[in-house]
PyMOL Python script that loads the backbone (N, CA, C, O; Angstrom):
from pymol import cmd

cmd.read_pdbstr("""\
ATOM      1  N   MET A   1       0.818  -1.190   0.000  1.00  0.00           N
ATOM      2  CA  MET A   1       0.000   0.000   0.000  1.00  0.00           C
ATOM      3  C   MET A   1       0.866   1.261   0.000  1.00  0.00           C
ATOM      4  O   MET A   1       0.526   2.258  -0.638  1.00  0.00           O
ATOM      5  N   ARG A   2       1.973   1.206   0.713  1.00  0.00           N
ATOM      6  CA  ARG A   2       2.822   2.390   0.835  1.00  0.00           C
ATOM      7  C   ARG A   2       3.327   2.876  -0.524  1.00  0.00           C
ATOM      8  O   ARG A   2       3.357   4.079  -0.784  1.00  0.00           O
ATOM      9  N   VAL A   3       3.721   1.945  -1.383  1.00  0.00           N
ATOM     10  CA  VAL A   3       4.256   2.340  -2.691  1.00  0.00           C
ATOM     11  C   VAL A   3       3.217   3.138  -3.482  1.00  0.00           C
ATOM     12  O   VAL A   3       3.573   4.074  -4.199  1.00  0.00           O
ATOM     13  N   TYR A   4       1.945   2.779  -3.359  1.00  0.00           N
ATOM     14  CA  TYR A   4       0.888   3.506  -4.059  1.00  0.00           C
ATOM     15  C   TYR A   4       0.680   4.895  -3.454  1.00  0.00           C
ATOM     16  O   TYR A   4       0.537   5.879  -4.178  1.00  0.00           O
ATOM     17  N   ALA A   5       0.666   4.964  -2.147  1.00  0.00           N
ATOM     18  CA  ALA A   5       0.498   6.249  -1.475  1.00  0.00           C
ATOM     19  C   ALA A   5       1.654   7.182  -1.798  1.00  0.00           C
ATOM     20  O   ALA A   5       1.437   8.367  -2.053  1.00  0.00           O
ATOM     21  N   GLU A   6       2.866   6.672  -1.791  1.00  0.00           N
ATOM     22  CA  GLU A   6       4.028   7.501  -2.117  1.00  0.00           C
ATOM     23  C   GLU A   6       3.968   7.984  -3.565  1.00  0.00           C
ATOM     24  O   GLU A   6       4.364   9.111  -3.863  1.00  0.00           O
ATOM     25  N   HIS A   7       3.478   7.139  -4.458  1.00  0.00           N
ATOM     26  CA  HIS A   7       3.343   7.542  -5.863  1.00  0.00           C
ATOM     27  C   HIS A   7       2.341   8.687  -6.003  1.00  0.00           C
ATOM     28  O   HIS A   7       2.585   9.640  -6.743  1.00  0.00           O
ATOM     29  N   VAL A   8       1.233   8.597  -5.303  1.00  0.00           N
ATOM     30  CA  VAL A   8       0.230   9.663  -5.341  1.00  0.00           C
ATOM     31  C   VAL A   8       0.827  10.973  -4.839  1.00  0.00           C
ATOM     32  O   VAL A   8       0.637  12.022  -5.453  1.00  0.00           O
ATOM     33  N   VAL A   9       1.545  10.909  -3.725  1.00  0.00           N
ATOM     34  CA  VAL A   9       2.163  12.123  -3.175  1.00  0.00           C
ATOM     35  C   VAL A   9       3.210  12.667  -4.143  1.00  0.00           C
ATOM     36  O   VAL A   9       3.325  13.880  -4.316  1.00  0.00           O
ATOM     37  N   GLU A  10       3.966  11.783  -4.767  1.00  0.00           N
ATOM     38  CA  GLU A  10       4.974  12.213  -5.741  1.00  0.00           C
ATOM     39  C   GLU A  10       4.312  12.921  -6.922  1.00  0.00           C
ATOM     40  O   GLU A  10       4.827  13.926  -7.413  1.00  0.00           O
ATOM     41  N   CYS A  11       3.185  12.405  -7.374  1.00  0.00           N
ATOM     42  CA  CYS A  11       2.490  12.987  -8.527  1.00  0.00           C
ATOM     43  C   CYS A  11       1.792  14.302  -8.205  1.00  0.00           C
ATOM     44  O   CYS A  11       1.825  15.237  -9.005  1.00  0.00           O
ATOM     45  N   PHE A  12       1.161  14.378  -7.036  1.00  0.00           N
ATOM     46  CA  PHE A  12       0.312  15.524  -6.724  1.00  0.00           C
ATOM     47  C   PHE A  12       0.895  16.474  -5.687  1.00  0.00           C
ATOM     48  O   PHE A  12       0.469  17.627  -5.608  1.00  0.00           O
ATOM     49  N   GLY A  13       1.851  16.024  -4.897  1.00  0.00           N
ATOM     50  CA  GLY A  13       2.440  16.878  -3.872  1.00  0.00           C
ATOM     51  C   GLY A  13       1.600  16.950  -2.618  1.00  0.00           C
ATOM     52  O   GLY A  13       0.403  16.664  -2.636  1.00  0.00           O
ATOM     53  N   THR A  14       2.238  17.336  -1.533  1.00  0.00           N
ATOM     54  CA  THR A  14       1.546  17.387  -0.243  1.00  0.00           C
ATOM     55  C   THR A  14       0.531  18.524  -0.167  1.00  0.00           C
ATOM     56  O   THR A  14      -0.279  18.567   0.759  1.00  0.00           O
ATOM     57  N   GLU A  15       0.564  19.432  -1.119  1.00  0.00           N
ATOM     58  CA  GLU A  15      -0.424  20.511  -1.121  1.00  0.00           C
ATOM     59  C   GLU A  15      -1.721  20.113  -1.825  1.00  0.00           C
ATOM     60  O   GLU A  15      -2.656  20.910  -1.902  1.00  0.00           O
ATOM     61  N   ARG A  16      -1.781  18.853  -2.349  1.00  0.00           N
ATOM     62  CA  ARG A  16      -2.993  18.429  -3.058  1.00  0.00           C
ATOM     63  C   ARG A  16      -3.538  17.075  -2.592  1.00  0.00           C
ATOM     64  O   ARG A  16      -4.487  16.564  -3.186  1.00  0.00           O
ATOM     65  N   VAL A  17      -2.967  16.497  -1.562  1.00  0.00           N
ATOM     66  CA  VAL A  17      -3.494  15.241  -1.011  1.00  0.00           C
ATOM     67  C   VAL A  17      -3.962  15.505   0.414  1.00  0.00           C
ATOM     68  O   VAL A  17      -3.469  16.416   1.080  1.00  0.00           O
ATOM     69  N   MET A  18      -4.926  14.693   0.880  1.00  0.00           N
ATOM     70  CA  MET A  18      -5.436  14.894   2.228  1.00  0.00           C
ATOM     71  C   MET A  18      -5.774  13.561   2.871  1.00  0.00           C
ATOM     72  O   MET A  18      -6.015  12.567   2.186  1.00  0.00           O
ATOM     73  N   PHE A  19      -5.787  13.556   4.177  1.00  0.00           N
ATOM     74  CA  PHE A  19      -6.149  12.379   4.935  1.00  0.00           C
ATOM     75  C   PHE A  19      -7.608  12.038   4.685  1.00  0.00           C
ATOM     76  O   PHE A  19      -8.459  12.924   4.603  1.00  0.00           O
ATOM     77  N   GLY A  20      -7.888  10.762   4.566  1.00  0.00           N
ATOM     78  CA  GLY A  20      -9.257  10.299   4.420  1.00  0.00           C
ATOM     79  C   GLY A  20      -9.295   8.786   4.542  1.00  0.00           C
ATOM     80  O   GLY A  20      -8.255   8.134   4.636  1.00  0.00           O
ATOM     81  N   SER A  21     -10.471   8.246   4.540  1.00  0.00           N
ATOM     82  CA  SER A  21     -10.636   6.800   4.586  1.00  0.00           C
ATOM     83  C   SER A  21     -11.953   6.447   3.926  1.00  0.00           C
ATOM     84  O   SER A  21     -12.749   7.324   3.590  1.00  0.00           O
ATOM     85  N   ASP A  22     -12.170   5.183   3.746  1.00  0.00           N
ATOM     86  CA  ASP A  22     -13.458   4.724   3.242  1.00  0.00           C
ATOM     87  C   ASP A  22     -14.215   3.988   4.349  1.00  0.00           C
ATOM     88  O   ASP A  22     -14.958   3.041   4.096  1.00  0.00           O
ATOM     89  N   TRP A  23     -14.000   4.461   5.602  1.00  0.00           N
ATOM     90  CA  TRP A  23     -14.708   3.877   6.724  1.00  0.00           C
ATOM     91  C   TRP A  23     -16.201   3.976   6.452  1.00  0.00           C
ATOM     92  O   TRP A  23     -16.636   5.035   5.999  1.00  0.00           O
ATOM     93  N   PRO A  24     -16.988   2.999   6.682  1.00  0.00           N
ATOM     94  CA  PRO A  24     -16.718   1.753   7.395  1.00  0.00           C
ATOM     95  C   PRO A  24     -16.228   0.603   6.520  1.00  0.00           C
ATOM     96  O   PRO A  24     -15.982  -0.490   7.028  1.00  0.00           O
ATOM     97  N   VAL A  25     -16.084   0.829   5.224  1.00  0.00           N
ATOM     98  CA  VAL A  25     -15.636  -0.253   4.340  1.00  0.00           C
ATOM     99  C   VAL A  25     -14.253  -0.747   4.744  1.00  0.00           C
ATOM    100  O   VAL A  25     -13.985  -1.946   4.667  1.00  0.00           O
ATOM    101  N   LEU A  26     -13.375   0.146   5.169  1.00  0.00           N
ATOM    102  CA  LEU A  26     -12.007  -0.264   5.498  1.00  0.00           C
ATOM    103  C   LEU A  26     -11.951  -1.321   6.587  1.00  0.00           C
ATOM    104  O   LEU A  26     -10.988  -2.085   6.652  1.00  0.00           O
ATOM    105  N   ILE A  27     -12.959  -1.382   7.441  1.00  0.00           N
ATOM    106  CA  ILE A  27     -12.908  -2.372   8.519  1.00  0.00           C
ATOM    107  C   ILE A  27     -13.134  -3.800   8.027  1.00  0.00           C
ATOM    108  O   ILE A  27     -13.055  -4.746   8.811  1.00  0.00           O
ATOM    109  N   LEU A  28     -13.414  -3.960   6.738  1.00  0.00           N
ATOM    110  CA  LEU A  28     -13.474  -5.308   6.162  1.00  0.00           C
ATOM    111  C   LEU A  28     -12.079  -5.918   6.062  1.00  0.00           C
ATOM    112  O   LEU A  28     -11.941  -7.141   6.073  1.00  0.00           O
ATOM    113  N   ALA A  29     -11.048  -5.089   5.965  1.00  0.00           N
ATOM    114  CA  ALA A  29      -9.676  -5.577   5.812  1.00  0.00           C
ATOM    115  C   ALA A  29      -8.772  -5.217   6.979  1.00  0.00           C
ATOM    116  O   ALA A  29      -7.756  -5.877   7.197  1.00  0.00           O
ATOM    117  N   ALA A  30      -9.119  -4.196   7.722  1.00  0.00           N
ATOM    118  CA  ALA A  30      -8.281  -3.730   8.832  1.00  0.00           C
ATOM    119  C   ALA A  30      -9.181  -2.945   9.776  1.00  0.00           C
ATOM    120  O   ALA A  30     -10.405  -2.968   9.645  1.00  0.00           O
ATOM    121  N   ASN A  31      -8.571  -2.258  10.715  1.00  0.00           N
ATOM    122  CA  ASN A  31      -9.373  -1.373  11.563  1.00  0.00           C
ATOM    123  C   ASN A  31      -8.902   0.066  11.362  1.00  0.00           C
ATOM    124  O   ASN A  31      -7.854   0.318  10.769  1.00  0.00           O
ATOM    125  N   TYR A  32      -9.693   0.987  11.864  1.00  0.00           N
ATOM    126  CA  TYR A  32      -9.392   2.397  11.646  1.00  0.00           C
ATOM    127  C   TYR A  32      -8.028   2.770  12.207  1.00  0.00           C
ATOM    128  O   TYR A  32      -7.306   3.555  11.592  1.00  0.00           O
ATOM    129  N   GLN A  33      -7.662   2.226  13.359  1.00  0.00           N
ATOM    130  CA  GLN A  33      -6.358   2.532  13.965  1.00  0.00           C
ATOM    131  C   GLN A  33      -5.219   2.097  13.056  1.00  0.00           C
ATOM    132  O   GLN A  33      -4.222   2.808  12.931  1.00  0.00           O
ATOM    133  N   ASP A  34      -5.355   0.938  12.418  1.00  0.00           N
ATOM    134  CA  ASP A  34      -4.323   0.481  11.475  1.00  0.00           C
ATOM    135  C   ASP A  34      -4.158   1.483  10.333  1.00  0.00           C
ATOM    136  O   ASP A  34      -3.039   1.805   9.933  1.00  0.00           O
ATOM    137  N   TRP A  35      -5.274   1.964   9.822  1.00  0.00           N
ATOM    138  CA  TRP A  35      -5.227   2.943   8.727  1.00  0.00           C
ATOM    139  C   TRP A  35      -4.560   4.237   9.186  1.00  0.00           C
ATOM    140  O   TRP A  35      -3.693   4.775   8.497  1.00  0.00           O
ATOM    141  N   TYR A  36      -4.966   4.729  10.345  1.00  0.00           N
ATOM    142  CA  TYR A  36      -4.366   5.954  10.863  1.00  0.00           C
ATOM    143  C   TYR A  36      -2.870   5.757  11.120  1.00  0.00           C
ATOM    144  O   TYR A  36      -2.064   6.632  10.803  1.00  0.00           O
ATOM    145  N   ASP A  37      -2.501   4.614  11.691  1.00  0.00           N
ATOM    146  CA  ASP A  37      -1.082   4.324  11.923  1.00  0.00           C
ATOM    147  C   ASP A  37      -0.304   4.288  10.613  1.00  0.00           C
ATOM    148  O   ASP A  37       0.846   4.726  10.559  1.00  0.00           O
ATOM    149  N   PHE A  38      -0.931   3.763   9.552  1.00  0.00           N
ATOM    150  CA  PHE A  38      -0.289   3.766   8.233  1.00  0.00           C
ATOM    151  C   PHE A  38       0.017   5.192   7.798  1.00  0.00           C
ATOM    152  O   PHE A  38       1.110   5.464   7.301  1.00  0.00           O
ATOM    153  N   THR A  39      -0.943   6.115   7.981  1.00  0.00           N
ATOM    154  CA  THR A  39      -0.703   7.490   7.560  1.00  0.00           C
ATOM    155  C   THR A  39       0.354   8.162   8.429  1.00  0.00           C
ATOM    156  O   THR A  39       1.133   8.979   7.937  1.00  0.00           O
ATOM    157  N   LEU A  40       0.387   7.828   9.710  1.00  0.00           N
ATOM    158  CA  LEU A  40       1.447   8.376  10.564  1.00  0.00           C
ATOM    159  C   LEU A  40       2.818   7.927  10.088  1.00  0.00           C
ATOM    160  O   LEU A  40       3.762   8.718  10.067  1.00  0.00           O
ATOM    161  N   ASP A  41       2.932   6.663   9.708  1.00  0.00           N
ATOM    162  CA  ASP A  41       4.190   6.145   9.187  1.00  0.00           C
ATOM    163  C   ASP A  41       4.536   6.797   7.855  1.00  0.00           C
ATOM    164  O   ASP A  41       5.688   7.162   7.622  1.00  0.00           O
ATOM    165  N   LEU A  42       3.545   6.946   6.979  1.00  0.00           N
ATOM    166  CA  LEU A  42       3.757   7.562   5.668  1.00  0.00           C
ATOM    167  C   LEU A  42       4.276   8.987   5.809  1.00  0.00           C
ATOM    168  O   LEU A  42       5.154   9.404   5.053  1.00  0.00           O
ATOM    169  N   THR A  43       3.747   9.730   6.758  1.00  0.00           N
ATOM    170  CA  THR A  43       4.076  11.149   6.901  1.00  0.00           C
ATOM    171  C   THR A  43       5.193  11.422   7.911  1.00  0.00           C
ATOM    172  O   THR A  43       5.503  12.579   8.193  1.00  0.00           O
ATOM    173  N   ASP A  44       5.785  10.387   8.445  1.00  0.00           N
ATOM    174  CA  ASP A  44       6.781  10.521   9.512  1.00  0.00           C
ATOM    175  C   ASP A  44       7.931  11.456   9.153  1.00  0.00           C
ATOM    176  O   ASP A  44       8.389  12.214  10.008  1.00  0.00           O
ATOM    177  N   GLN A  45       8.402  11.423   7.933  1.00  0.00           N
ATOM    178  CA  GLN A  45       9.554  12.241   7.524  1.00  0.00           C
ATOM    179  C   GLN A  45       9.136  13.573   6.893  1.00  0.00           C
ATOM    180  O   GLN A  45       9.995  14.337   6.452  1.00  0.00           O
ATOM    181  N   TRP A  46       7.862  13.856   6.844  1.00  0.00           N
ATOM    182  CA  TRP A  46       7.385  15.107   6.255  1.00  0.00           C
ATOM    183  C   TRP A  46       7.597  16.261   7.228  1.00  0.00           C
ATOM    184  O   TRP A  46       7.680  16.060   8.440  1.00  0.00           O
ATOM    185  N   SER A  47       7.683  17.453   6.692  1.00  0.00           N
ATOM    186  CA  SER A  47       7.786  18.643   7.545  1.00  0.00           C
ATOM    187  C   SER A  47       6.451  18.863   8.258  1.00  0.00           C
ATOM    188  O   SER A  47       5.434  18.279   7.885  1.00  0.00           O
ATOM    189  N   GLU A  48       6.468  19.706   9.281  1.00  0.00           N
ATOM    190  CA  GLU A  48       5.234  20.022   9.998  1.00  0.00           C
ATOM    191  C   GLU A  48       4.206  20.667   9.067  1.00  0.00           C
ATOM    192  O   GLU A  48       3.010  20.401   9.184  1.00  0.00           O
ATOM    193  N   GLY A  49       4.663  21.503   8.156  1.00  0.00           N
ATOM    194  CA  GLY A  49       3.755  22.131   7.192  1.00  0.00           C
ATOM    195  C   GLY A  49       3.114  21.123   6.259  1.00  0.00           C
ATOM    196  O   GLY A  49       1.924  21.224   5.960  1.00  0.00           O
ATOM    197  N   GLU A  50       3.883  20.154   5.796  1.00  0.00           N
ATOM    198  CA  GLU A  50       3.340  19.112   4.924  1.00  0.00           C
ATOM    199  C   GLU A  50       2.309  18.272   5.668  1.00  0.00           C
ATOM    200  O   GLU A  50       1.264  17.929   5.115  1.00  0.00           O
ATOM    201  N   LYS A  51       2.604  17.944   6.917  1.00  0.00           N
ATOM    202  CA  LYS A  51       1.639  17.190   7.729  1.00  0.00           C
ATOM    203  C   LYS A  51       0.370  18.007   7.965  1.00  0.00           C
ATOM    204  O   LYS A  51      -0.737  17.475   7.883  1.00  0.00           O
ATOM    205  N   ARG A  52       0.527  19.287   8.254  1.00  0.00           N
ATOM    206  CA  ARG A  52      -0.624  20.164   8.481  1.00  0.00           C
ATOM    207  C   ARG A  52      -1.492  20.226   7.219  1.00  0.00           C
ATOM    208  O   ARG A  52      -2.720  20.207   7.305  1.00  0.00           O
ATOM    209  N   ASN A  53      -0.850  20.299   6.047  1.00  0.00           N
ATOM    210  CA  ASN A  53      -1.609  20.258   4.794  1.00  0.00           C
ATOM    211  C   ASN A  53      -2.402  18.966   4.690  1.00  0.00           C
ATOM    212  O   ASN A  53      -3.605  18.990   4.432  1.00  0.00           O
ATOM    213  N   PHE A  54      -1.739  17.850   4.888  1.00  0.00           N
ATOM    214  CA  PHE A  54      -2.341  16.532   4.713  1.00  0.00           C
ATOM    215  C   PHE A  54      -3.496  16.284   5.677  1.00  0.00           C
ATOM    216  O   PHE A  54      -4.560  15.815   5.274  1.00  0.00           O
ATOM    217  N   TYR A  55      -3.282  16.599   6.946  1.00  0.00           N
ATOM    218  CA  TYR A  55      -4.281  16.286   7.974  1.00  0.00           C
ATOM    219  C   TYR A  55      -5.328  17.373   8.188  1.00  0.00           C
ATOM    220  O   TYR A  55      -6.335  17.129   8.853  1.00  0.00           O
ATOM    221  N   HIS A  56      -5.110  18.584   7.633  1.00  0.00           N
ATOM    222  CA  HIS A  56      -6.033  19.669   7.954  1.00  0.00           C
ATOM    223  C   HIS A  56      -6.238  20.669   6.812  1.00  0.00           C
ATOM    224  O   HIS A  56      -7.334  20.771   6.260  1.00  0.00           O
ATOM    225  N   ASP A  57      -5.187  21.400   6.465  1.00  0.00           N
ATOM    226  CA  ASP A  57      -5.337  22.580   5.607  1.00  0.00           C
ATOM    227  C   ASP A  57      -5.905  22.275   4.223  1.00  0.00           C
ATOM    228  O   ASP A  57      -6.713  23.050   3.711  1.00  0.00           O
ATOM    229  N   ASN A  58      -5.499  21.163   3.609  1.00  0.00           N
ATOM    230  CA  ASN A  58      -5.998  20.847   2.268  1.00  0.00           C
ATOM    231  C   ASN A  58      -7.505  20.614   2.282  1.00  0.00           C
ATOM    232  O   ASN A  58      -8.204  21.040   1.362  1.00  0.00           O
ATOM    233  N   ALA A  59      -8.010  19.950   3.306  1.00  0.00           N
ATOM    234  CA  ALA A  59      -9.457  19.722   3.408  1.00  0.00           C
ATOM    235  C   ALA A  59     -10.189  21.033   3.650  1.00  0.00           C
ATOM    236  O   ALA A  59     -11.240  21.273   3.055  1.00  0.00           O
ATOM    237  N   VAL A  60      -9.653  21.876   4.508  1.00  0.00           N
ATOM    238  CA  VAL A  60     -10.269  23.177   4.778  1.00  0.00           C
ATOM    239  C   VAL A  60     -10.366  23.975   3.486  1.00  0.00           C
ATOM    240  O   VAL A  60     -11.408  24.557   3.187  1.00  0.00           O
ATOM    241  N   ARG A  61      -9.299  24.001   2.733  1.00  0.00           N
ATOM    242  CA  ARG A  61      -9.285  24.750   1.474  1.00  0.00           C
ATOM    243  C   ARG A  61     -10.236  24.117   0.448  1.00  0.00           C
ATOM    244  O   ARG A  61     -11.032  24.824  -0.170  1.00  0.00           O
ATOM    245  N   PHE A  62     -10.161  22.805   0.263  1.00  0.00           N
ATOM    246  CA  PHE A  62     -10.967  22.137  -0.751  1.00  0.00           C
ATOM    247  C   PHE A  62     -12.464  22.225  -0.460  1.00  0.00           C
ATOM    248  O   PHE A  62     -13.264  22.504  -1.354  1.00  0.00           O
ATOM    249  N   TYR A  63     -12.833  21.985   0.796  1.00  0.00           N
ATOM    250  CA  TYR A  63     -14.247  21.995   1.166  1.00  0.00           C
ATOM    251  C   TYR A  63     -14.737  23.363   1.601  1.00  0.00           C
ATOM    252  O   TYR A  63     -15.902  23.526   1.963  1.00  0.00           O
ATOM    253  N   ARG A  64     -13.837  24.361   1.565  1.00  0.00           N
ATOM    254  CA  ARG A  64     -14.167  25.733   1.934  1.00  0.00           C
ATOM    255  C   ARG A  64     -14.793  25.825   3.321  1.00  0.00           C
ATOM    256  O   ARG A  64     -15.845  26.432   3.525  1.00  0.00           O
ATOM    257  N   LEU A  65     -14.098  25.193   4.260  1.00  0.00           N
ATOM    258  CA  LEU A  65     -14.592  25.167   5.647  1.00  0.00           C
ATOM    259  C   LEU A  65     -14.175  26.411   6.414  1.00  0.00           C
ATOM    260  O   LEU A  65     -14.506  26.550   7.591  1.00  0.00           O
TER     261      LEU A  65
END
""", "prot")
cmd.dss("prot")
cmd.show_as("cartoon", "prot")
cmd.util.cbc("prot")
cmd.orient("prot")
């Protein structure tokens, strides 16, 4: 899964991707904590600004919150 996520980030950049899930469908294969832990691992080496974009700012901007 990581290789796909990294490819998406490489193609679109951290200013155009955001945290999300397909809950409750995801619990057919894993649990929500596993998914969240995956994103924490994926973003571990990102700057604080990149993480803020991914977990918050991009959604605020896209959904005009």
